[in-house]
Residue, then its C-alpha position, 0 to 999 in steps of 0.5 A: m461499522s464506519t470502518i467496514r463501510k469504508l473498506v467495502s465501498g466501491i466494490e464492483r457489482k459482480y463481487i457484490r453479487n457473489s457476496i450475496l449468493s454465497p450466504l444464500f447457498m450457505i443457508g441452503e446447506v444449513v437447511m439440508e444439514v438440519i433436515i438430515p438428522f430429523i429424517m435419520a431419527k425417523i429411519i431409526d425409530l420407525g423404519i428400523a424399529n418396525r423392520d419396514l425396509p421400503f420405508v428405510a429405503k425411501y427415506g435413505i434415498l431422500m437422505i442421500g439426495l439431501a446430502c448431495f444437495s447440501l454438498l452442492c450448496g456448500m461447494l457453490g457457497t465456498v466458490f462464491s465467497t472465495t471469488a467475492a473475497q478475492g474481488f474485495g482484496y483486488n478492489l481494496r488494493k486498487r483503491l489504496y494504490a490509487k490513493v497513494q498515487s494521489f498523495s503529495f510528498a508531504n503525505i508520503d512522508k507521513f507513511s514510511t515506504a515499508s509501512l505502505v508496502t505492508r498495508l498493501t500486502t499483509d494488511v489487505n490479505m488479512a482483511q480479505n481472509v476475514y471478509r471471506m469468513m464473514i460472508q460465509m460463516c457470519v450467515r451460516s453459523p447463526f442460521m445453524l445455531v437458530a435452526g439447530t436449537l429449534m429442532a433440539f427443543k422440538i425433540n426434547s425441550g428439557l434436554a435442550v436446556i443443558f447445551l444452552v448453559a454452555i453458550p455463556a461460557i463460550i461467549i465470555a471466553v471469546i470476549v476475554i481472548a479477543t480483548i487481550a489479543f487485539p493490542r498484541f496484533s497491533r504491535m505485531m503489524k508494526k514489527i512487520d513494518v520494521m522488518n519490511g523496511t530492513i529488507q527494502e533498505n538492504l536490497i536497494g543498497i546491496r552494492v554498498v553493503k557488499a562494497y563495505v563488507r557489511t553482510n554480517f551486520e545486515e544479516d544480524k540486523f534482519r535476524k533481529a527484525a525477524d525475531d521481533v516479528r516472531t516474538t510478537q506474533v507468538k505472544a499474540e497467538k498464544v492468547v488465541i490458541f487457548m480459545i479452541p481448547i476452551m471451546q472443545l472442553t465446553m463442547y465435550l462436557t455438554m455432549i457427555a451431559v447430553l449422552w448421560f441424561g438422554g441415555n437415561q431417558v431412553i432407558r426409561g422409555t421417555m425418549l426414543s433412541g433415534e431422537l437421542i441420536s438426532f438430538f446429539t447431532y443438533v447439539t454438535q451442530v449448535l456448539m460447532s456453530i458457536m465455536m465458528l462464530g467465536m473464531v470469526f469474532v476473534s478474527i474480526v478483532m484481530v483484523q481491526a489492527s489491519n483495518r485501521r492501518i488501511v483506513e488511515v491511508l484511505d482517509e488521508n487527504s492529499d494536501i495538494t488538490n486541483p482547484i475549482s476551475p483550474v487554469e489549463k495552460v501554462l503560457d511560458g516558463s517565467i518564475k516568480f517567488t514572492n515572500v515564500n516561506f516553507s516548512y515540512n511540518k507546516k509550522g511557521d517557527n520551523c521553516v527551511l525556506k525563509d522569505i524567498n523573493l526571486e524572479i526568472k524570465s522565461g528561457q533564462v538559464v539559472g544556476i542555484i548553488g549552496g551548501t548541503g542543507s540549504s534547501k536547494t531541492t526544496l526550492v525547486s520542488l515548489l514549482p511542480r507543487l510536489y509541496d505547497v508553500y507555507s506562506g507567500t506565492v510561487e508563480i509560473g507563467g504569471e499564474d499562482v501554481r495553485k491555480y493550475d490543473l496539476k497534470v498541466l502544471r507538472d507536464s510543463v515542469a521536468i525535473v532530473l534528479q541526481k539520484n535518477i530512477l529507471f524502470s524495468g523495460t527497454i531504454k525506449d520504454n523508459l524514454k517514453w515516460g517523457n512522451e508516450n507518443a514520441t517518435d523514434e526520431q524525437i527519441v534519438q534527437a533527445c538522446k543526442a541532446a543529452d549526449a546519450d545516443c553514443f553509448i546507446s548505439s554501442f549496445p547490441d540492441g540499441y534503444d531496445t536494450e532491456l534495463g534491469q530494475g532501477g537501471v542496474n546495467v548502466s552506469g551512473g553517468q549513463k543513467q543521468r543522461l537517459c533521464i535528461a533525455r526523458a525530461l526533454l521529451k516532455n518538451p517542458k516550459i521549465l527544465i530543472l537539472d538537480d545536480s543531474t550531471s554530477a556523474v559525468d565529466t566536465a567535458t560531457e557536461g559542457r556539451i550537454h549544456e550547450t546543446l540544451k541552449e540550442l535545442v530548447p532556447d525558450t525553455t527555462k533551465i534551472v541548474i542546481a550544482q555543486r561545481i561552480s563550473s556547472v553554473k558560471d555561464a548561467d544568465v543569473i545565479f542564486v546563492l542559497d545559505e540556510g534557506k535564504i537567498s544570500g545573493y544573486g547575479t552573474h558569475d562576475e557579479l557574485i565573485a565581486n559582491n558575494e563572499i560565500y560564492r567567492e570562497v567556494y570559487e577560490s577553493q575549487q580553483q585551488g583544487s581543494g574541492d567542494a566536499d568540505l563546503f557542500 
């Protein structure tokens, strides 16, 4: 029940109203369906038997009216249940999406992207369909079961005992089938996660796949993933398909018994033929209601796997939240790390950053250099609280970052990554992610600073040029410069360039750095780079080695005092490149 409460909590009032109206109309439909056989018996036993045409006409018209009313109730009940279910699905997706948006990087790391996509689509669709069945059938079928049983006992209590024997058999079959099916459907949803992950990975890396002529390999990989889904789904549904034959066999045996014993009573004169016909109708209604309840029960059991996966996301609490009475203003871009240790799995014996102590003044240009896996990106990710430290403190503007309002803190820190993301829309739309109220003049100024205005202006539509998904119609270097311009529009206190000029030539890179010094002199600029030429003019350079600071200082100081830095510099000067070292 707690799972159901979590799924339906927060549903909008209009959908709650529809969820209530649907079963009410279903009850109206059932009442009409129960009355109709009773009237039919009267027509046969009194009207036709006595050749009373006015009686037959009168009750016949009444039956038609009841049938029309029943049809109307059924239609309205279906409309309301469908609307309510769609609203339930919409509400659930909205809550899930909002929850994912609130996650820290650590929370997102816990769920794979493919799994989150499956939960937002397939799992929610299954929950939505079962919700519609519940508000429609979980009221209609029990009400029909009770009403039909009462009418059957009213007509002939002795004959009614026959179909009551069938009920335990159906219930036992449903329970056994549901128990076997549940774990199989859980495994099926995990296989769907894997298949979605394969699709996502292939589509994102489609250029690499084609460049390395790995289409056949990827097709085989997808075929295996899809076949795994098919196999697990068949195994799961093999169990469920047995339920309908078992129920139908039970129902037909019951009907045969009713016709046999009821027919004998009609022959003996202890039961009228109209009563037998209406009794037979009630028996059919009752058994069909049991079948529908069985189907709903199995569907509820099947959807439990999806429900649990949905609730896992809803119950996941972000480990990064706003503090009580947060600081609402970042004074400047000064940075201080004090005894900082960080671990992705939050265990002290597995820290990727160890005993980090550094201090950066506001407005300084800072270089960070180090080998692959030295946790350069992890270090700067602690500034906007994409992750929180395991121990120690990170301060910006003299305050612990954990004391700031998250929006205020992240608005003050702009990060440009090596792997840049652009979204579908125009160039101007993408740039306004940095500042949605930016004027055209501000946009152009930021693009000039990022050395992007020249290539944007060469496009026929200029800043209104449509970008494909992920910015597929611009080069890597152009993408990096657009992302730098987008970051500048935030007017941040701290600007982090995480190897974000790796795709541009050294001359362009030099122009960008010089312009940034002039345009945003008070902004602290942190440059993470593989090329020493990218950081040699920085006010201070930090050298990271296996999660520790092995040295810091100016370029000349590090050449003189830091062996790692000196070796890298000499290897690059000799033209051997940095590929072997980083």
